C-alpha positions in Angstrom: 9.5 -6.0 18.3 6.6 -3.9 19.7 4.2 -2.0 17.4 1.2 0.2 18.4 -1.7 -2.0 19.5 -4.0 -1.1 16.7 -1.6 -2.6 14.1 -2.8 -6.0 15.2 -6.4 -5.0 14.3 -5.7 -4.1 10.7 -7.0 -6.8 8.4 -4.3 -9.0 6.8 -4.3 -10.1 3.2 -3.3 -13.5 1.8 -2.1 -14.0 -1.7 -1.0 -16.8 -3.9 2.4 -16.4 -5.4 3.1 -19.0 -8.1 6.9 -18.4 -8.0 7.0 -19.0 -4.2 4.9 -22.1 -4.8 7.4 -23.4 -7.5 10.4 -22.8 -5.4 9.0 -24.1 -2.2 9.3 -20.7 -0.5 5.9 -20.9 1.0 3.5 -23.8 1.4 1.1 -23.8 -1.6 2.5 -20.4 -2.5 0.3 -18.7 0.1 1.8 -15.5 1.5 0.1 -13.5 4.3 1.0 -9.9 4.6 0.3 -7.7 7.6 0.4 -3.9 7.9 3.5 -4.4 10.0 5.3 -5.7 6.9 4.6 -2.3 5.1 6.0 -0.5 8.2 9.1 -2.7 8.2 9.6 -2.0 4.5 9.2 1.7 4.7 10.6 2.1 8.2 7.6 4.1 9.5 3.8 4.4 9.7 2.2 7.5 8.3 -0.9 8.5 6.4 0.8 7.7 3.1 1.8 4.2 4.1 -1.6 3.6 5.6 -3.3 4.9 2.5 -1.2 2.8 0.3 -1.9 -0.3 2.3 -5.7 0.4 2.3 -5.6 1.0 -1.5 -3.6 -2.1 -2.3 -5.6 -4.5 -0.2 -8.9 -3.0 -1.3 -8.0 -3.1 -5.0 -6.8 -6.7 -4.8 -9.9 -7.8 -3.0 -12.1 -6.0 -5.6 -10.2 -7.7 -8.5 -10.3 -11.1 -6.9 -13.6 -11.3 -5.1 -13.8 -15.1 -4.9 -10.2 -16.3 -5.1 -6.8 -15.4 -3.7 -5.1 -12.5 -5.5 -2.3 -13.8 -7.6 0.9 -12.0 -6.7 3.1 -11.4 -9.7 0.2 -11.3 -12.2 -0.9 -7.7 -11.4 0.3 -4.6 -13.2 0.3 -1.3 -11.3 0.3 2.0 -13.2 0.7 5.5 -11.7 -0.2 8.7 -13.3 2.6 10.6 -11.6 6.3 10.1 -12.0 8.2 7.9 -9.5 9.9 11.0 -7.9 6.8 13.2 -7.7 5.5 13.7 -4.1 5.1 10.4 -2.2 4.5 8.3 -5.3 7.7 6.3 -4.7 6.7 5.4 -1.1 3.2 4.3 -2.3 4.8 2.2 -5.0 7.0 0.4 -2.6 4.0 -0.7 -0.5 2.0 -1.7 -3.6 5.0 -3.6 -5.0 5.3 -5.5 -1.7 1.6 -6.6 -2.0 1.4 -7.2 -5.8 5.0 -8.3 -6.6 5.0 -5.7 -9.4 8.5 -4.2 -9.9 10.1 -1.6 -12.0 13.2 -1.9 -14.3 15.2 -3.6 -11.6 12.7 -6.3 -10.9 12.9 -10.0 -11.3 13.3 -10.9 -15.0 11.6 -14.3 -14.7 12.4 -18.0 -15.2 12.1 -19.5 -18.6 9.7 -16.8 -19.7 7.5 -17.2 -16.6 7.1 -15.2 -13.4 8.5 -11.9 -14.7 8.0 -9.1 -12.3 10.1 -6.5 -14.1 8.3 -3.5 -15.6 4.9 -4.5 -14.1 5.2 -1.2 -12.1 4.9 1.8 -14.4 5.0 5.6 -13.8 3.8 8.6 -15.7 1.1 6.5 -17.5 -1.3 8.6 -19.6 -4.9 8.3 -18.6 -4.2 7.3 -15.0 -5.2 9.8 -12.4 -3.6 8.2 -9.3 -3.1 4.5 -9.5 -4.6 1.7 -11.5 -4.3 -2.1 -11.0 -4.7 -4.6 -13.9 -5.1 -8.3 -13.8 -2.8 -9.7 -16.5 -5.0 -12.8 -17.0 -8.4 -11.1 -17.5 -7.4 -7.5 -18.3 -9.8 -6.3 -15.6 -8.7 -3.0 -14.0 -9.3 -1.3 -10.7 -8.8 2.5 -10.9 -8.2 3.8 -7.4 -8.5 7.3 -6.1 -7.5 8.0 -2.5 -8.3 11.2 -0.6 -6.5 11.5 2.7 -8.2 14.8 3.3 -11.2 12.7 4.5 -9.1 11.9 7.5 -7.6 15.3 8.5 -4.7 15.6 10.9 -5.1 17.0 14.4 -4.5 20.8 14.1 -1.7 20.6 16.7 0.3 17.9 14.8 2.3 20.2 12.6 3.3 22.5 15.4 4.4 19.6 17.6 6.4 18.1 14.8 8.1 21.4 14.1 9.2 21.7 17.7 10.6 18.1 17.7 12.5 18.7 14.5 13.9 22.0 15.9 15.4 20.1 18.8 12.7 21.0 21.4 12.4 17.4 22.4 11.0 16.0 25.7 9.4 12.7 26.4 6.0 14.4 27.0 6.2 16.4 23.7 7.1 13.3 21.8 4.2 11.3 23.3 1.8 14.1 22.4 2.9 14.2 18.8 3.0 10.4 18.4 -0.5 10.1 19.8 -1.9 12.6 17.3 0.1 11.2 14.4 -0.9 7.6 15.0 -4.5 8.5 15.7 -4.8 9.6 12.0 -3.0 6.5 10.8 -5.5 4.4 12.8 -8.5 6.2 11.4 -7.4 5.7 7.8 -6.9 2.0 8.4 -9.8 1.1 10.7 -12.6 3.7 10.6 -15.0 2.1 8.2 -17.3 5.1 8.3 -14.6 7.1 6.5 -14.0 4.5 3.8 -16.4 5.8 1.2 -14.8 9.3 1.4 -11.3 8.0 1.6 -11.1 5.5 -1.3 -13.0 5.2 -4.6 -12.4 2.1 -6.7 -13.8 1.8 -10.2 -13.7 -1.7 -11.8 -13.7 -2.1 -15.6 -12.7 -4.6 -18.2 -10.4 -3.6 -21.0 
């Protein structure tokens, strides 16, 4: 499987999953995730998926500055409903990273390792998305602004032509180049990071 070259330059994240450790699914319960995993999950790379990846990885690293993040021990709360805008897409990526799941998630083993209901929507007081460590109660309130990485002005027109059936290899290449350039800037342009993502840590 071939992905765009810059995918390989997106930093990976390694987590400890106690359930994977118990069941022998991964040595020492260590799971490494790559941006490609989010692309496989959603079936595409776009600013939303890139922003979700950036948000999830950054929040986990902020909450666990000296140890591996513990997958399955993190609650994720959204201010919006699951069906509002792209919230559901973002939630799928964050669920991949954190293990947090909604009503259909894993119920646990003997009272341990529950993932169900760790993913919540329409939570009062949450503006965008908030992560919470279940062991310490520390939270990371995240606000992402994709407007800090604007799209090429021709992207919309090119997409419209492709969707209307005006498809040629050259037109497709032009669109994909512009589309992926924005995804790349969200993931890799460190100069944009302060404008793209704000994380506020607090203890509750």
